[in-house]
Each structure stands twice: as structure tokens, then as C-alpha cells.
N, C-alpha and C positions, 0 to 999 in steps of 0.2 A: 397580603404582605409581599414585598419584593423577595425574589429568590437570589441569594448570593452563594456562590460555591467556593469552598476552600479546598484546594488540592494539595496534599502533602507530598512533596517531591524532593526532600532535602537529603535523603539517605545516600550513603556511598555504595551500598550493595557489595560488601567485601566478598561474599560467596560467589559472585559472578566472575571473580578473578579477571577484572578488566579495568583498563584506564578510563573507559567510557562510563559516565554516570549510568546507574542502573536504568533510570527512566528513559534513557535514549536508546536502549536496545530495541530492535524492531520485532514486531509481531504482525504478520500478514502485510508487510511493506510499510507500516507506520510505527513510529515509536510508541512505546507503552504510554508515555505521557500524552501524546497526540490523541490516542484512543479515548482517554479520560476527558480531555478537553472537549473533544467532539461530542461526547455524551452530555457534558454540561451545557454546551451550546444548544443541543437538541431540546433541552429542557426549557430553553428561553431564559437563562439566567441573566439577571440585570448586571451582574459583575462576577468575574472569575478571578480569584486570588490564588496564585501559585506560589507555594512556599518552597524555596530552593536553598540549598546549602552547598553540598559537595559538588564542585564543578558548575557553580551557578552560572557563570558567564557562558560556558559551553552549552548548557541547557537552554538558556535564553536565545543564544545565537542559532541554535539548531531547531527551534520551534517557530515555524513560519505561520503562526496564528496571531492575529492582531487583537487589540483591545483586552489584553491581559494585564492584571496588576501583579507584578513580581515582588515578592516579599522575601527578604533574606533572613535565614535562621543561622546565625553565626556559629552557635554551638548546638549540636543535636542532643537535646535533653529530654526527648520523649514527644509523644503525639500531642499531649496537652500543651507543652511548651511551644510546639510548632504552630498550633492553632492560635495561641496567644500572640504570636508575632503578627498575625493578620487581623486580629479582632478590631484594632483601632481604625482600620479602613472600612469597616462594615457598618452600614446604617443601623440606627436604633430599632427600626420597625421591620427589619428583614428577617426572613427565615434563612438559616444557615444550613447548608448541606455540606458535610465533610466527606471528601473522596480521597483516594490514594493513587499517586502517580504510577505505582507498580501493580495496580489491580485494573487491567485494561478492558475487561469484557462485561462489566455490569451493564445490563441493557437499560435503555432510556425508559422502557415500560416498567421495569422493576423500580427504578428511581422515582418514576411518577407515582406508582402505588405507595411508595414510602412517603412522599411529600403530602399525599392526601391524608396521612395519619397525623399531621402536625397542626397544632393551633397554639394559642397563647397559654393554654392549660395542659398541653401534652407535648411529648416529644416522640420521635419514631426511631427505631433501631432495626437495622437489617441483620438478620441472623441466618444461619445455614445449618442444615442437618448433615453430619459428616460420618462417613464410614470409619474414618480414623481421624479423630479430632486433635491429634498430637500437634502441639505448637499453637493452638488457638486458645483464647480466653473462653471460659465456659459461662453459659447463661444460667443464672440461678433464678429459679421461679419458686413461688410459694405454693401452698396446697390448692389455691384457686387458679394457678397458672399465670399469675402476674409476675412480671420481671421485677426482681428485688435487688439484683447485683450482677456484676460481671467479675469473675475471678480469673486473673491471668494464670497461665499454666504453672509458672514457677512459684506462684503463691497459693496454688490450689492444694487441697487435701487429696488423699488417695480416692476418697469417695467422690469428690467433685470432678476428678479427672475421668470418671466413668461417664460423665454427661456427654451426650453426642451432639448437643446443640451448641454451635460455636458462634463467637462474636466476629463479625466481619470488619468491625471498626467504622463502618459507614453508618452515619446517623444524621438526623435532621432535627433542629431545635431552634427556638426563637433567639434572635441576637441578644435581646435583653437578658434572658436567663444565662446565656453563654458568658456574657460579660460579667455577670454576677458570680458565676461559679469558677471560672478559670483562675482568678487570683487566689482561690482557696485550695487549689491542688497542692499536694505535697509529694516528696520523694520517699516517703516511708513505705518502701516495697523492695522486693528482691532485686529489681533492676536499678534502683535509685534514680528513677525517672519520673517525670510528670505524666501520668497516664490520663489520657482523655476519658477513658472509660470510668474513671472515678466520679464523673459527673452523674453517673447513673445512681449512685448511692445518695448524692445530694438531691436528685429529683425525687427519689423514694422518700427521703426525710421530709420533703415538702408536700408529700402526697400528690405529686404530679403523675399523671397517667403516662406509662411508657408502652407505646404500641409497637408490636413487633411485626415485621414483614419477613417472610422466609424466602430466600433466593430459590429460584427454580432448579438450579444445578450447582454443584460445588465449583465447577469451572467458571461460572459467572462471577464468583467472588474470589477466584484464585489469585493470590499475590505471587509475584515472581521474585525469588531470592537466589536462584541458581540457573545455570544454562540448561540443566536437565528439566527443570520446571518450565522454562521458556519453551523448550522443544516439545514437551508433552502438551502444553496449552496450544501451541501452534498447530499440532496435528489435530487436536480436538476442534479447534476453531475452523480449520480447513474442512473438516468433515461437515460441520454445520453449513458452511458456504456451499459445498458441493451438493448437499441435500436441498438447499434452496434452489439451485439451478435445476435439479432434476424435477422438483415440484413445478417448475415453470415450463417443463417440456423438453429439457435437454437430456440427451443420452450420453452418459459418461462411460467410456470403456473400463475405467477403473477409478472410482471416486477417490481412492487413497493416493492416486498419483496425478492429482490436479492441484496446482497452487494458485490461489488468487491473492494478489497483493494490491488491491485497489477496489474500484467500483466497476462491476460488470453488469451490463444490461443485455438481455437476450430475448429472442422470439422463439417460436416453437420449432420442433423437429430439427434441432441442431445436434450434430454428433461431434464429440471431443474425445480424441484418443488419449493414450497414456502419456504421462510426463509432459503435460502442457503447462506453461506458465503464463498467466494473464496479469498484467501489471498496469497500474494507473487506471485511467478511464477507458474501458473497452466496451464497444457495442457490437453485437453479432446478430446478423439478420437471419430470417427464417430459412431453414433448410441448408444452412452452410455446414461444411465439414472441415474439421481441423485435425490434421494428422499428428502422429506421435512426435515428441521432442520439439514442439513448436513454441517459440517465445513471441508474445504479442504485447505491445506496450502502447497505451494512449492512441488507439486506432479505432476507426469506424469501419465495420465490415458489412457490406450489403447482403442481400438474400442470394442463396444459391452459390456462394463462393466456396471454392475447394482449395484448401491450403495443405500442401503435401508435406511430408516429414522433414524435420530439421531446418525449417525456415525461421528466420528472425525478422520481425516486422515492428517498426517503431515510428510513432507519430505519422501515420499514413491514413489515407482515405481510399477505400476499396469499394467500387460499385458492384452491382449485382452481376453474377455469372462469371466472375474472374477466376483464373486458375493461377496458383503461385507455387513454385517449388517443383521438386524437393531441393533442399539446400539453397534457397534463395534468401537474399538479404535486402529488405526494403527499409532504407534509412529515412530520417525525417524529411518531410516535404514531398514524399512520393504520393501521387494520386493516380489511381487506375480507373479509367472509364469502363463502362459496361462491356463485359466480355473480353477484356484484355488478358493477356497471358504473359506471365513471367516464369521462366523455366529454371533448370538446375544451374547452380553456380552463377547466377546473375545478381548483380548489385545495382540498386538504383538510389539516387539521392536528389531531392529537390527536382523531381521529374514528373511531368504529366504524360501518361501513356494513353493515347486516344482509343476510341471504341474499336474493339476487335483487333487491336494491334498486338504484335507478338515480339517478345525478346526471349527467345527460347533457351539459349545456351551460352554460358561462359562469357558474358558481356558485362560492361559497365556503362550505365547511362546516368549521367549527372548533369544538373543544370540544363535540362533539355525539355523540349515540348514536341511530342509526337502527335501527328494527326490520326485520322481513321485508317484502319487496315494497313498499317505499316508493318513491314517484316524486317527485323534486325537479325542478320546472320551471326553465326557463332563466332566468338572472339572479337566482336566489334566493341570499340570504346569511343566515348566522347571525351576528347582531350580538353577538359574544361578549366584546367588550372595551370597557370604559367609560373608558379612559384610565389606569386604575390597576389594575383587577382583571379576571380572566377569569371568565365564567359559562357554565353548561352548557345546551345545548338537548337535550331528549329528545323523540324522535318515535316514536310507536308503530307497530305493524304495520299495513300497508295504507294508510298515510296518502298522500294526493295533495296536493302543494303546487303551486299555480299559479305561472306565470312572474312574475318581478319582485317576489317576496315578500321582506319583511324580517322575520326572526324575532328579536326583541329578548330576549336571554337575561338572567336565567334564565327558561325557559319549557318547558312540557310540552304536547305535542300528542297527544291521545288516539287510540286505535286507530280506523282507518277514517275519520278526519276528513278533510274536504276544505277546502282553503284557496283562496279565489278569487284569481285573478291580480291583482297590483298591491297586495296587502294588506300593511299593516305591523301586526304583532301584538306586544303587550307583555304579554298576559295568557294564562293557560293556556286550552287548547281541550278541550272535552269530547269523548269518543269519539262516533263516528257522527254528527257534526254538520257543517254547512256554515257556514263563516265567511267573510264578505266585509268587509274593512275598507279602504274607499277614501274619498278626499275627495269631497264633493258636487261634481258637475259644474255649472258656471255658464256660460251662453252670453250674451254681451253683443252685441246687434245694433249695426251701424254703427260698430264700434270703429275709431278712427283711430290708427294707430301714431304715436308721437311722432317729430318731425323736428328736426334741428339748426337753430338760428337762423342766418341768413346774416350 
């Protein structure tokens, strides 16, 4: 049977105290809803139906994932009512998996195990063992351990509330049975809502087998209803991500002070110091070292790279043996060739820095191409912007640029040229030449500084 996934994402999330729909709050750099959609895609679902209500247009506009069927739930009348809004779009011969847009970390493996328990004569339910089951519906089993019912906490007796096995709400069942049962749901309960869990009693009445799969951890099925819960789950998830890196051969100075907000691929013998943020797609080569308070986003880092403290790197490519920082900023389009050095308080953008070239202090290099073994002196800038357009600076192999130089683009500096400190250049420089472009020095003897009149 085809797999079709229904994701319930219509709730407002009043306890979040936010104008932003709850499912759009971020966890590890992705919205809660995006986590769930990615899990559904990993399962190979033939169709993904997302039921939205509160802030529906914002949710749709903020979800950059294609091939979704958006379903509107005008009134939020319970989980059963939400699934009923999507059921008409689901094929007769499909297996339906129900997920929740505010339960972001259920693993694809757990869901795969759940789906293996479903056929035309049985359904599957994901449960969880809880140290504190408060707020969860309780799983009611008979003397043989078979599931007979789910009782919501507000409808549960004092004895039933002692049960530690909770209902996650995640289930899988054939489309045919779901279409048969949903119209029979009622609001005869404490919440006056259509509970999806009431289909369990219908399945029992028909002697249908209900197969349970138990989640590996509470956090895997944790729903987010408050900012505190979101923060707690973020820290738990970050710990799992840090553990994965260490298992791959990365040394972390403090696993609790690493944040990953994207996809990170690593090789062996990498060292990452405290308070590092890795965002987007980041690749780090063997033996590289990342200092404290570094931010890296969407960047490829080669082997043996040393990034010193407080540097910010975004959309860059860094080849092996480079040194960066401290306090360096590499903006989008920066490419460092093997052994290049970017020093303290240097900013680059849309710049290629050639093999062994150095920009060591207090400089800006933008829209530029540097050859091999170029030395850029402190305080040098490429004047690439005239207020309307950007222009390119080209610097040949072996060029030495003295301190406090301004290179007004478009300009080309020939190979092995030397630029004297303090120069401002707006014309091309021939190879193997020395250029000094400074204002004439004037000395006025007996100069008296102006004073204010009393």
C-alpha cells in the first residue's frame, strides 16, 4: 500500500505567548513543522497532507518544501476533526500515518518500525513510557497486554492516571478503516472535541489487532506547548548532535556549548572549542581546529585549517592549511586557496585569496582576486563600491601592498609590484614596479592653533 502522511499543524499554541504560529518556532535552526515534514519525506511518503488553521498563510509561506497538500481546518475541534479535513484527499488503498507539527524529533527509524506493524487487519500505535505521564492519554491494556482503549487524562479515573504508558497520538492505519471510523466520532468527552484516539475503541470492537511500538525516549515524542519545553528539547537535541560528532572522531571542549543548526559533516581529529555555532551545511576537514565563539554558516573547510576565536564565516570555501582570525569576518563568496591567511579584524567578501597569500590585519578585501604569495598590509582596503555599482580589484602573484593603501576599483596590480604605504591608487600598476602615491608633505613653522574668542 502507498504511504500517505497527515501532519496536524492547525493549533495556535497560546502557551507560547507568541504571534508566530507554534509550528514555526525553530528547533536547531529548522521550524518544528519542517522537522516533521523531513521525517515524512525520509519515509518515502507518496503524499504529505498538512492540516493548518491558525496563521495558515504564514505557515504555508514560511515552509520552503514543495509537493505538500495544504488542508485548511477552519475550526479547531480536535484531532479527529483535523484528520477528517484531509481524509477526502487520501487514496482508498493507502496506509495513513498521523503525525503532529509540534512533535519534531520522532526518528524515521521509529516511524519505520511503526509502519511495519500495519496491514489491512491491524493498526499501529506509538506509545511512550513516562516518568511523569501528566497531560498524556493513558494506554489501557487487558490482562494479556493487548491495548483496549486510550483514556484522555481529563476523562481518566484516579487509578487510570497511575498508568505510566502514555499515548503519543502518532498512529498508522489503513485509509479504508479511517474513512469508516472518522464520521462516527463524537464530542461526548470532557473537552467536547472529536478525539482521534476514539478510533481505538472502534478497532477493539471489530477485533482488530492494535500493535504498539514504544518510543526509545520521551524526548523523541515530546510535543512543544511552551517556550520552556522548546528550550529543554533544544538542549537535549543539541546533546545528541554533539554525541554524534564525538563518535565520528571530533573533540569538543564542552559538548554543552556547541550549537548545530543544520547539517554538519566531519572527518577525524577535529577540535572544536566552546561556544561555537555551526549553521546550514558545514563540512570540516581532518585535523582542523575551531576556536571559541566562532560562527560558521554554509561553509566548506579543508584539512588542517585553524580558525581562531571570535571569527564569523558565511558561505565560504576554505582550502587546506589556511589560518583565519581572531576576529575575522569572511562574508559570502570568499574563497581561500591552500595556506592563505586572514588575520585579526579583516573582512572579505566575494574575494579569492590565492595560495599562501596573507591579509593579516585591519583590512577589507571585497570583489577581488589575489594571486599567489600576495601580502596585504594593515589598513588596506579595496574600494569596490561607488554608491551604485561594484568593481573588481585584481592583484597578481607576489604583490606587496604597504599599510593604509586604498585600491580604487576597477584596478589591476601586476605581478611582483610593490605599493608604498599610504598610497591611494586608481590606475593600473605594471608588473615589477614600485608605486608610491602620497600627498606632498608640507611643514609650516610657527603654526598657531586657532582658539575660541572669549
